[in-house]
N, C-alpha and C positions, 0 to 999 in steps of 0.2 A: 336703338341707339345711334346715333350720327355719327359720322365719320371713322367706325370702325376701322383699324387697320391702316389708318391713315398717320394718325400720331400716336406718340409715344404711348401717353395714358395723358388725364386728366389731372390738374394740380396746380398747385400755386405757381405763376408763371419765375422765371429764371431761372438759369444755368443750372444745366444738369448732365449727367451720363448720358453721349445719345446711343442710337439702337442700328444695330447692324442691320443691313440690310437683306431687302427680298432674295433668294436664290432660286435656280430654277427646282422643279417641284421635287427633285431626285438628290438633290443637295444638298447634305447635312446644313443648319444654319446654326450660329453662335449666338451666344450674349443676349438673356433675353433683362430687357430694364424698364425702367418705371416710367420716365419723364421724358420731357419734350426738350428740344435744343437747336441752335441753328447751325447751319451747313457747314463743316469747314473747308478751309483755303489755304493756299501756301500763305497767304496774308492775312488771316483771320487770328484772332486772340484765340490763348488759350482754353477758355472753359469752350468753345466750339470744337475743339481737338478731340475726336473720338480717342478714346484708352481702354484698351483689351480689358475685359472683365474673367473672372475665375466662373466655369463650369459650362460646358458645352453640353448642347445637343446631339453632336457626334453620337452615331450610333443607333439614334430613337427612331431613324426611319427606315422603313423599310424598304428594298429593291418595289417603286410601285406598279412596274409595267404600264397595263393598260390603266391601273387607276391613278388618279391624280394629272390626269395629261389635259383634262378641263381648267384647273384650280387657278392658272397664271392669270390675267389680263393681257388681251391684246397688246402686241409688241407697241413701243413708241416710233410712231412716222420720223424720219428725220427734220425734225422742229427747229429753224436757224433764227435766231431772236433777231437778226439783222434785216430778215425779210420777211417772218412769217409773224402774224397774231397769235397772241395765244388766248384761247378762247374756252370759258368753260364755266359750267353750272356750282356755284358757290354752295355748299352744303351745312358749313361751318366757319365761325369768326374767332378767333379768341387773340390775346398775345401772349410773347415772351420781354425779357430784359436782356439784352447783352450790349457787347461792343458794339460799333458802327459799323455800318458799309458805309466808308464815307466816296468810293465810286457810283454809288446809288445817291446818298445824300451826304454834300461834305459837312462835319460839324465838327467842333471841337469838343464836342460832350464823350465820357469817357462808359458812361450808360446811358442807353436809349431805348425807349418801348420801340417794339417792331409787331405788328399788327402782321397774324398767320390768316390767310383764309384756303380752303381744303374744298374740292369739288373733283369733278368730271368730267372730261370731255366729251363731246361727241363719238368720237372712237373709241371712248370705253376706259380712255385712260385716267389712271388717277392725277390729282393735279394739288400742290401745294403751294401758294404764290407767299413771300415775305417782303412786305410792303413797309418802306422805311420813310419815315419823316414827317408823319403826322402827330402834332406837339396837343398835350392835354389842356383844356382851357375848360374855363367856365364863367360866370358874367357876375359884375354887382354893382350896384346904382351909384348914380353920381351925383352928388351936392350939385343943387345950382348954380350954384356962386366958383366951384371950381373950374381953374385954365386950366392947360396942359403941363405946368409947373408943377400942379398940384400932383398930376400923374406920373409925374417922374418922382417926386417926393414920395408917392404911397408905392411905387415899385421899390425906392430903396430902401424904405421903409419896412417891406415884407421880405427881401434877399435877408436882413439882418434879424429878422424876429427868428426867436428861438425856437417855434414849432419848424421854421421850415428848414431851419440851421439842424436840426434833428432828425428830421426827415432826409437830407441830401446821405445820411450813412458813412459809414466809415471812411471808407475810399475817397467821399468826395462822387460827385460829379463831372467836371470838367469844366460845368458852366455854371452860371447862378441858379438856384433854383426857382426863382421867377423870370422867364425872360424878357416878357414883355407885358406892359399895361396901357391898354389901347382904347381910344373912345369909339365907340357904335353907336349907330340909330336903331332901335330897337324898337316895338309895340308891346307895352304890356298886355297881357291875356285875362289878366287879373278879372280888370271891370270892361265896360266900353268904352272903346278910345275914339271912335270915329274916323278910325285909319291914321290917328296921329300919333308919331314915334318920338320918341325922347332920347337922350343922350346914356347910356351906359356904359359901364368900362369890362374889358374881356381880359381878362388874367389871364395869361398862359403861361404853362408850368412845366419845368425839365421832366416830371416823368409824373403816371396816374397818381402814385401816392401821396404826391403831394397836394394833389386838391385839396381833401378833407382838412391837410392841414393849413391850406392857405383861407380855407373858409371858416376854419376856426379863428386865426388871427383877425381876419377881416369882423368877424360877429362878438369878440370876447371883449370889445373895447380897451385891449392891451396897446394897438396903435397909436403913435402921437404924431400928427401930421398937421403941422403951422403951428406947434405951439400951445395945441390946444390940451389943458391940464387934462380933461375930462376923460381924453381916450377918443379914438374914433369907432363908431360901430355903422357899419353898410352892412344892408341886406344881400343875401347874394341868391343866384337863381342858376338853375341847372348844376349845380356842383355835385346831384348825386346821379349822376347821366355817368354811367360806367363809360371804360375809356374804349371797349370795343363796340358799344353802340354808340356813342360818339362820332367813330368814323363812319357806321353803316348809316346814321343819317347824314353824314355830310356828303359823304358820294352819293347818296339815294339809293341804297343798297337794303333791298330786301331780303327774307330768307329764300332760298333757291334762285335768286338773279344770277342772269347769265351775266359773265363781268368777261371783256378784253382787255389785254393789254397789247398795244398797236406795236405792231413791228418796229425795231428800233430803240424802243422805249424798256425793255426790260432783258436781264441776264442769267443765262439758263447756269443751272450745278451741274457739274457732272457726274454721271452716276456713280461711280466711286466715290464724291464726297458727298453724298447728300443725309441728310439729318431725317430722314425719314422715309416711311416704306411707299412713300408716295412715287411713281412712276417717273413723274416731273416735277422738278423742282426751280422755283424762277426767283429774280429779284426783281423790283421797282418802286418807283416813288409813287406816292399816294396820289399825288395830282396830275399821274399820266395814267391813270384808270378810266375805264369808260363801261359804266354800270347802265345795261339797257334795262328798258321798261317792260316787262310781261305782257306786252303784247306783239301778234301777228306772230313771227317765226320764233322770237324769244320766250313765247308763252311754251312752248315743248320741254318734256321732260328729257334728261342726260338717259344713257343705260346705265341706270345705277346697279350697284351689285346688293342683291339683300340674301342673308344669310338668314336661315330658319332652324331654329337647334330644338332639338330635344332630350334632355339628360335621364339617364335612369339610375337612381340609386338601391343597393341593396338595403334596404331599411329597414329597422327593427318594429317589430309591430308596435301601433301606439305610442311611436316616436317618430317628430321628425327628424329626415335626415341630417346628421352630423358629421363633417367631413372629415374628424379626427377617426369615427368609430364604423361609416357607411362608405365602404366605395362605392367611386363610378362605376357601373358595371356596362352601361352602354350610351354611347353619343351619336343621333341620329341627326345630319347635316344636311340641308338642302338650300343650292344656291341656284337661283334665278337671276335673270338678267331681264330689266325694264324694257319692255315690249319683243321680247322674244316668247315664243310659245311654248318651249322645253326648259326644263332648267338643265343648269351649267353643271349642277354636282349634283348624285345623292349616293353620299356614304353614310357608310353606319359602321364604328369604332367598338367592339366588344371585347368584356374582360372573358378569355378563355374562347373556344370554341363556338362557332355558330355555324346554321347552313347558308351556304348559297343563296343569294335573296335576286329575282332577275333585276336588271335595269340599276343594281344599286350596286356600289365598290362597298366591299365588307373586308375589314379589316381586323384580327385577332392580334390581341396582347398575352401574354403570359402575367403582367402585371400593371397595377392602376397608373405607374407611375409612367409608363411607356405609353400606355393609352393617353393618357393627359397631354403629354407631350407631343406626341402623335396630334392631337385635336391643336394645340397652339400653333401646329405646322399648318395645319390644314387653312386655321383663320388668318394667319399672315400672309400665306402665300394666294389664298382665292382674294383676300384683300377685299372685303366687304364695305359699304357703304353704309349699309343699314344693318343692324342684325336686330332679331324679333324672335 
């Protein structure tokens, strides 16, 4: 499972409660939550702001002493956005929806999609980059007799179509649901074209969820253009390409690509305002990103942290363990960093007493609750990139 410890959790994009930050290994941490969100700032909207939650894990962590000394990642160098480039290997890409960062991408929209890239840099620091300004779009056929006046008429018809009006949501978008209709030259890949291109229409919408709505409006014959009583039906193309994948395609990004944010192009988020467990958070406009092809020095792999886990339960004979009946009695965790010979962490959490194990941290607990809380702390503090 990639991106473990970076994001708050996988799930539908949208505003959600933020996550408390990772602290030192011997410091109690608070408030575990389930979902991802944007970072907060003095000028950020309310849905980005952290809210205190009930239930602290204080008291669940014993004094670690020697145990836990290798749990945290290396400290972050003093990166200066105005002078330094941010370079990292991307491990996961998704998106969320929230209020815009107008200092990164000026817009009148109330809600915008924001791409998130998670990764690791050469120093072993975890990175999360919020990418702004990439607009969802797809293509449709363009009738051969159409002129630019038809494009504008189609734009207005889509903006007022019931499918698109419904897709805006109750609060509205602040901008029209369909922002542009443009003529572009593309080649049809279905049959041999001999290199010939023809005109298609590129339909740009305000939110990813409006792509299927606009596709349906174009294909169901409900649009009326030029007084045509029959209704307009246009074949659509690439409307099923999901938003995050479209971003990767347009930027030339593959899985595991090295990504560079040039000096002066990005804004760093102060650590006390971070929205994820990543050590470095940044905001950037999508067309400032440089994606390096996996060649030469860019074919290397960052020092990823890999957490291997083995869980033992007090199972009943002939029954598969159930959480409500069969307690966890032991969790063994091994954390390694790619490129290093020796593991960073060898840890055993046990229910009840256990003899010392050479070369391993052994932590004993009187109840399952404290054992599971301590393992949660281990995962959050070691901040693995991959869990196996």
